[in-house]
C-alpha positions in Angstrom: -190.1 17.1 -126.5 -190.8 18.1 -130.0 -192.9 14.5 -132.0 -193.6 13.9 -135.3 -196.9 11.8 -136.4 -196.8 8.3 -137.5 -199.2 6.2 -138.8 -200.3 2.1 -139.7 -203.8 0.8 -140.8 -204.9 1.3 -137.1 -204.4 4.4 -137.1 -202.1 7.5 -136.0 -199.9 7.7 -132.8 -197.2 10.6 -131.6 -193.8 9.4 -131.6 -190.7 11.3 -129.6 -188.7 13.1 -132.1 -185.4 12.2 -131.1 -186.4 8.2 -130.7 -185.6 6.1 -133.7 -187.8 3.2 -133.1 -191.9 3.5 -134.7 -195.3 3.1 -134.5 -195.3 0.1 -134.3 -192.9 -0.5 -131.4 -194.7 2.2 -129.5 -197.7 -0.5 -130.1 -195.5 -3.2 -128.7 -194.5 -0.6 -125.8 -198.2 0.1 -124.8 -199.4 -4.0 -125.2 -196.5 -5.9 -123.7 -195.7 -5.3 -119.9 -194.5 -8.6 -118.8 -191.3 -9.2 -118.1 -189.8 -5.5 -117.7 -187.0 -6.9 -119.9 -186.4 -5.0 -122.8 -184.9 -6.4 -126.0 -181.4 -4.1 -126.1 -180.9 -6.6 -122.5 -180.1 -9.3 -125.5 -177.3 -7.0 -127.1 -176.5 -10.3 -129.4 -180.1 -10.6 -130.6 -180.1 -7.0 -131.9 -176.7 -7.2 -133.8 -178.4 -10.9 -135.2 -181.4 -8.5 -136.4 -178.6 -6.3 -137.9 -177.3 -8.9 -139.0 -180.3 -10.5 -141.1 -181.5 -6.9 -142.5 -177.8 -6.8 -143.6 -177.8 -9.6 -145.6 -181.5 -9.1 -147.1 -180.4 -5.6 -148.4 -177.6 -7.0 -150.0 -179.3 -9.9 -151.8 -182.7 -7.7 -153.0 -179.9 -5.8 -154.0 -178.3 -7.7 -156.2 -181.3 -9.1 -157.4 -182.7 -6.1 -158.6 -185.5 -5.6 -156.3 -184.4 -2.8 -153.8 -182.7 0.2 -155.0 -179.1 0.6 -154.9 -179.1 3.4 -152.9 -181.5 2.8 -150.7 -179.7 -0.7 -150.3 -176.3 1.1 -149.6 -178.0 2.5 -146.7 -179.8 0.2 -145.0 -176.2 -1.6 -145.1 -174.8 1.2 -143.6 -177.5 1.7 -140.8 -177.4 -2.2 -139.9 -173.8 -1.7 -139.8 -174.2 0.7 -137.0 -176.7 -1.1 -135.2 -174.8 -4.3 -135.8 -171.8 -2.2 -134.0 -174.3 -1.8 -130.8 -174.8 2.3 -131.5 -179.0 1.9 -130.8 -179.2 -0.8 -128.9 -180.8 1.6 -126.4 -184.2 1.3 -129.1 -184.8 -1.9 -129.1 -187.0 -1.7 -126.0 -189.7 -4.4 -127.2 -190.6 -7.1 -124.4 -188.6 -10.2 -124.9 -192.1 -12.2 -124.3 -194.9 -10.6 -126.6 -197.8 -11.8 -128.5 -197.4 -12.1 -132.4 -194.7 -14.3 -132.8 -192.3 -11.3 -132.9 -193.7 -9.2 -135.3 -192.5 -6.3 -132.1 -188.9 -7.4 -132.4 -188.9 -7.3 -136.3 -190.7 -4.1 -136.6 -188.4 -2.5 -134.1 -185.7 -3.4 -136.1 -187.0 -2.5 -139.4 -188.1 0.6 -137.8 -184.8 1.6 -136.3 -182.6 0.8 -139.4 -185.3 3.0 -141.5 -184.8 6.2 -139.3 -181.6 5.7 -139.0 -180.6 5.2 -142.7 -183.5 8.5 -142.8 -181.1 10.1 -141.2 -177.9 9.1 -142.9 -179.7 10.6 -146.1 -180.0 13.5 -145.2 -184.2 13.6 -144.3 -186.2 13.6 -141.0 -187.3 9.9 -138.7 -190.6 9.6 -140.3 -190.0 9.9 -143.8 -190.5 7.0 -144.8 -191.5 7.8 -148.4 -187.6 7.6 -149.0 -187.0 4.5 -146.5 -189.9 2.7 -145.5 -189.8 0.1 -142.5 -192.0 -2.4 -144.5 -191.5 -1.9 -148.3 -187.5 -2.0 -148.2 -185.9 -2.9 -145.1 -188.3 -5.7 -144.7 -188.2 -6.6 -148.4 -188.6 -10.5 -149.2 -189.2 -10.7 -145.4 -191.3 -11.7 -143.2 -191.8 -11.7 -139.5 -191.9 -15.9 -140.0 -188.3 -15.9 -141.3 -186.1 -13.1 -140.6 -187.1 -13.5 -136.5 -185.9 -17.3 -136.2 -182.8 -16.0 -138.5 -181.5 -13.6 -136.1 -182.6 -15.6 -133.0 -180.6 -18.6 -134.0 -177.5 -16.6 -134.7 -178.0 -15.2 -131.7 -178.1 -18.1 -130.1 -175.2 -19.0 -131.4 -172.7 -16.4 -130.8 -174.0 -16.7 -126.9 -172.9 -20.3 -127.2 -169.6 -19.6 -128.4 -169.3 -17.8 -124.8 -171.3 -20.1 -122.8 -168.9 -23.1 -124.4 -166.1 -21.5 -122.9 -167.0 -21.0 -119.1 -168.5 -24.7 -119.0 -165.1 -25.7 -120.6 -163.2 -23.8 -118.1 -165.1 -25.0 -115.1 -163.9 -28.8 -116.5 -160.7 -27.3 -116.8 -160.9 -26.1 -112.6 -162.2 -29.5 -111.5 -158.9 -31.3 -113.1 -156.5 -28.8 -112.2 -157.7 -29.7 -108.7 -158.2 -33.7 -109.5 -154.5 -33.5 -110.0 -153.5 -31.4 -106.5 -155.6 -34.0 -104.7 -154.7 -37.1 -106.3 -152.5 -38.4 -103.1 -155.5 -38.1 -101.2 -156.8 -40.7 -99.9 -160.7 -40.4 -99.1 -163.6 -43.1 -98.3 -166.2 -43.4 -101.5 -169.8 -43.6 -100.9 -172.9 -44.8 -102.1 -176.0 -44.2 -100.7 -174.3 -42.1 -98.2 -173.0 -44.9 -96.9 -169.1 -46.0 -96.7 -168.1 -48.0 -99.7 -164.2 -48.3 -100.6 -161.3 -45.9 -100.6 -160.5 -43.5 -103.3 -158.5 -40.6 -104.3 -160.1 -37.4 -103.5 -158.4 -36.5 -106.9 -160.4 -39.3 -108.7 -163.7 -37.4 -107.4 -163.1 -34.5 -109.0 -161.1 -35.6 -112.4 -164.9 -37.0 -112.2 -166.4 -34.3 -111.7 -164.3 -32.8 -115.0 -165.1 -35.4 -117.3 -168.5 -35.4 -116.3 -168.4 -31.5 -117.8 -166.6 -31.9 -120.5 -169.5 -34.6 -122.2 -171.2 -31.7 -122.5 -169.1 -29.4 -124.9 -170.0 -32.2 -127.4 -173.4 -31.7 -126.9 -173.6 -28.2 -127.0 -171.5 -28.6 -130.7 -174.3 -30.8 -131.2 -177.0 -28.7 -131.0 -175.4 -25.6 -132.2 -175.3 -27.5 -135.7 -179.0 -27.3 -135.7 -179.5 -24.2 -134.7 -177.6 -23.0 -137.6 -179.8 -24.6 -139.8 -182.1 -21.3 -141.2 -185.1 -20.7 -143.0 -184.4 -17.4 -144.2 -186.2 -16.8 -147.4 -189.1 -18.9 -146.2 -191.0 -15.7 -145.6 -194.8 -16.1 -144.3 -195.0 -20.4 -144.3 -191.6 -21.4 -146.1 -193.4 -21.2 -150.0 -191.1 -18.0 -150.6 -194.1 -15.6 -151.4 -193.0 -12.4 -152.4 -189.6 -13.2 -152.3 -187.5 -13.3 -155.5 -185.9 -16.7 -157.3 -182.5 -16.9 -155.7 -183.3 -15.3 -152.8 -183.1 -17.6 -149.7 -179.9 -18.9 -152.0 -178.2 -15.5 -151.7 -179.5 -14.3 -148.5 -178.2 -17.6 -146.5 -174.6 -16.8 -148.2 -174.5 -13.6 -147.0 -175.7 -13.9 -143.6 -172.2 -17.0 -143.7 -170.1 -13.3 -144.7 -171.4 -10.9 -142.3 -171.4 -13.2 -139.6 -168.9 -15.2 -139.8 -171.1 -18.6 -139.3 -171.2 -21.6 -141.2 -175.4 -21.1 -141.5 -177.1 -23.8 -143.6 -180.0 -23.3 -145.6 -183.0 -25.7 -144.6 -184.0 -28.2 -147.1 -187.6 -27.9 -147.1 -188.6 -24.2 -145.6 -191.9 -25.1 -144.4 -190.7 -27.4 -142.6 -188.2 -25.4 -141.1 -190.8 -22.6 -140.6 -193.1 -24.5 -138.6 -190.7 -26.6 -136.9 -188.8 -25.9 -133.5 -187.3 -29.0 -132.5 -183.6 -27.8 -132.3 -184.8 -25.5 -129.4 -186.1 -28.3 -127.7 -182.9 -30.3 -128.7 -180.4 -27.6 -126.7 -182.9 -26.7 -124.1 -182.9 -30.4 -123.1 -178.4 -30.2 -123.5 -178.7 -26.9 -121.1 -180.8 -28.9 -118.8 -178.7 -31.7 -118.5 -176.0 -29.5 -117.9 -177.8 -27.9 -114.9 -178.9 -31.4 -113.9 -174.8 -32.7 -113.4 -173.5 -29.4 -112.4 -175.7 -28.9 -109.4 -175.4 -32.3 -108.0 -172.0 -31.5 -108.6 -173.0 -28.8 -106.2 -174.6 -31.1 -103.7 -171.3 -33.1 -103.0 -169.5 -30.2 -102.9 -171.6 -28.5 -99.8 -171.8 -32.4 -98.5 -168.0 -33.0 -98.8 -167.6 -29.8 -96.5 -169.9 -30.2 -94.0 -169.2 -29.8 -90.8 -166.7 -28.3 -89.7 -166.8 -30.6 -86.9 -170.0 -32.5 -87.0 -170.1 -33.5 -90.7 -167.5 -35.3 -93.5 -165.3 -32.6 -93.6 -163.3 -33.6 -96.3 -162.7 -30.0 -98.0 -163.1 -26.0 -97.2 -164.9 -24.5 -99.7 -163.1 -20.8 -99.5 -165.2 -18.7 -96.6 -167.4 -16.0 -98.9 -169.4 -14.4 -96.2 -170.6 -15.0 -92.6 -173.4 -17.5 -92.7 -176.2 -16.4 -90.3 -177.0 -13.3 -88.4 -177.3 -15.6 -85.4 -174.9 -18.1 -85.0 -171.3 -16.6 -84.7 -168.7 -18.4 -87.0 -170.8 -19.6 -89.0 -169.6 -19.9 -92.4 -172.5 -21.6 -95.4 -171.4 -22.9 -99.2 -173.3 -19.8 -100.7 -171.3 -20.5 -104.0 -172.5 -24.2 -104.4 -176.0 -22.8 -103.1 -176.6 -19.9 -105.5 -175.9 -22.5 -108.3 -178.0 -25.3 -107.3 -180.8 -22.4 -107.4 -179.7 -21.6 -111.2 -180.1 -25.0 -112.0 -183.0 -25.5 -110.9 -184.0 -22.4 -112.9 -182.4 -23.9 -116.5 -184.5 -27.1 -115.1 -187.6 -25.3 -115.1 -186.7 -23.0 -118.5 -186.6 -26.8 -120.1 -190.1 -27.3 -119.3 -190.9 -23.6 -120.6 -189.1 -24.5 -123.9 -191.0 -27.8 -124.2 -194.3 -26.9 -123.5 -193.7 -23.6 -126.2 -192.7 -25.9 -128.6 -195.6 -28.4 -128.4 -198.4 -25.5 -128.7 -197.0 -24.8 -132.7 -200.1 -24.8 -134.8 -200.0 -25.4 -138.4 -197.2 -23.8 -140.3 -196.0 -21.1 -137.6 -195.1 -21.6 -133.7 -196.3 -18.5 -132.8 -194.8 -19.2 -128.7 -191.2 -18.4 -130.2 -191.0 -15.7 -128.1 -190.8 -17.3 -124.9 -188.9 -19.9 -126.3 -186.2 -17.1 -127.4 -187.0 -15.7 -123.4 -185.8 -19.0 -121.9 -183.0 -19.9 -124.2 -181.3 -16.5 -123.6 -181.7 -17.1 -120.1 -180.8 -20.4 -119.6 -177.2 -19.5 -121.3 -177.0 -16.5 -119.3 -177.5 -18.2 -116.0 -175.8 -21.5 -116.4 -172.6 -19.4 -117.6 -172.6 -16.7 -115.0 -172.9 -20.4 -113.1 -170.0 -22.2 -114.0 -168.2 -18.6 -114.4 -169.0 -17.9 -110.3 -168.6 -21.5 -109.0 -164.8 -21.6 -110.8 -164.0 -18.3 -109.7 -165.2 -17.9 -106.4 -165.7 -21.9 -105.2 -163.1 -24.4 -106.9 -160.2 -22.6 -107.5 -159.9 -21.7 -103.5 -161.3 -25.5 -102.3 -158.2 -27.2 -100.2 -158.8 -30.6 -98.7 -158.2 -31.9 -95.0 -156.0 -34.7 -96.2 -155.0 -36.3 -92.6 -158.3 -36.3 -91.6 -160.1 -38.1 -94.7 -157.2 -40.7 -94.2 -158.0 -41.4 -90.7 -161.8 -41.8 -91.5 -160.9 -44.4 -94.3 -158.6 -46.4 -91.8 -161.6 -46.2 -89.4 -163.9 -47.0 -91.7 -165.6 -50.4 -91.9 -166.0 -50.1 -95.5 -162.5 -51.2 -96.4 -163.0 -54.7 -95.2 -164.3 -54.9 -98.9 -161.0 -55.9 -100.5 -160.6 -58.5 -97.7 -162.8 -60.8 -99.8 -160.9 -62.2 -102.1 -158.8 -63.1 -98.8 -161.3 -64.7 -96.3 -164.9 -64.7 -98.5 -167.6 -62.7 -98.7 -169.4 -64.1 -94.9 -166.2 -63.8 -92.8 -165.6 -60.6 -94.1 -169.1 -59.4 -93.6 -168.6 -60.9 -89.9 -165.7 -58.7 -89.4 -168.0 -55.4 -90.3 -170.7 -56.6 -88.0 -168.4 -57.2 -85.2 -166.7 -54.0 -85.6 -170.4 -51.7 -85.8 -171.2 -53.1 -82.6 -168.0 -53.0 -80.4 -166.3 -49.8 -82.1 -163.3 -52.1 -82.9 -161.2 -51.3 -86.2 -160.9 -53.8 -88.8 -157.6 -54.2 -88.7 -157.4 -54.8 -85.1 -160.3 -57.4 -85.4 -158.8 -59.2 -88.2 -155.2 -58.9 -87.5 -155.1 -59.1 -83.9 -157.4 -60.9 -82.4 -158.7 -63.5 -84.9 -155.6 -63.8 -87.1 -157.1 -64.1 -89.8 -154.3 -62.2 -92.0 -150.7 -61.8 -91.3 -149.8 -57.9 -90.3 -147.3 -58.4 -93.9 -150.7 -59.5 -96.3 -152.5 -56.4 -94.7 -149.7 -53.9 -95.9 -149.6 -55.3 -99.1 -153.0 -55.3 -99.2 -153.5 -51.6 -97.6 -151.1 -49.8 -99.6 -152.0 -45.5 -100.6 -151.5 -47.3 -104.0 -153.8 -50.6 -103.9 -156.7 -48.5 -101.9 -157.0 -46.3 -104.6 -155.9 -48.3 -107.7 -156.9 -51.7 -106.1 -155.1 -54.8 -107.8 -156.7 -57.8 -107.3 -154.7 -60.1 -104.5 -155.6 -64.0 -104.1 -155.1 -65.9 -101.0 
């Protein structure tokens, strides 16, 4: 395999001639064997780096700090990166030291070498198009990296929000299907009062739909960028008007409503938007996991549990117990939620670890947020497709449990008062008799007609006050 020699201020390295990255990316590959997950696994991040380099070249061209011919080649090379042609050249580990310098240089080197090839030059002939002098012109890792990161987050959140919305819609669909299924509501795992299974599923939908607006709020914070801040926010080595112009071009090339931060020094060291977004993801994970706990409990049995609903059987559940089927989809979503909750702690600690004018821990923040968004999106889709859409209700069983429950005695309170109702409940518990038999047949505390008036389906799921 033919090789080329590249150098930096630390020395020289041999680079395979067929690769588009250069010496700084090679050093990163040698230094950071952490996750084994390369940058190319997040193609939207690669695309976003392409957007940043393209917009920077356009702004530098217009401001006269970059030769127009070189700028056009960088723009064209960036377009090819944006289109995904060179994803396999982005190999830096997502967790790395250096505040993202290796990621930024990976992009600079690939785009420079693609541009050189388009010029008819050899890779590594950087006198014609240099990774730092030309591709990284008017930039620092400290503005290019977080700007690309934020763009990638916005793009990923679009798909995530769609999956979350579809999951909420699936619960709503089941809510309508189960609207006439009577069941027992429970508090502290004890019988409470009757309700509709449909209302329970509608509540799941509302729980999740609340999170959509919070994703939007977080996305607006993420859309505030520090492009043009360069090293620490003072705009060193950037021409006048560059920050505003490059932001304008970024909005054009991405189609996103990005906003230049009012104070670039503050924006360069602040990671509050990431903490906010991570908190929203954690909150959603907690909610989805709680719902999965409920689904597992409601489907428990089938003969010695609640058995109110049936989850779609996905695979045999035991290597020793024949016929056993486990709630594997809610279980895997539970575990995904635990990971996302843990990722939030990672983001919190990394954000807190920032020092002075820069937070160097942004790579682990990016890794945590990328994986959290991906995993939660996958979990929402998996739960919807492989579980929620196939749930069925055991309507006769749930109705029988309601009518045999002691919890229905609550609806006798307005007629009989709390103490007399409590006495009926105690007797029912001790004797195994039904509330109906004790109140109507034995003690004749209310008539059958009054009982029938109180315990209609509609009055049990939408209780109307019934006086003595």
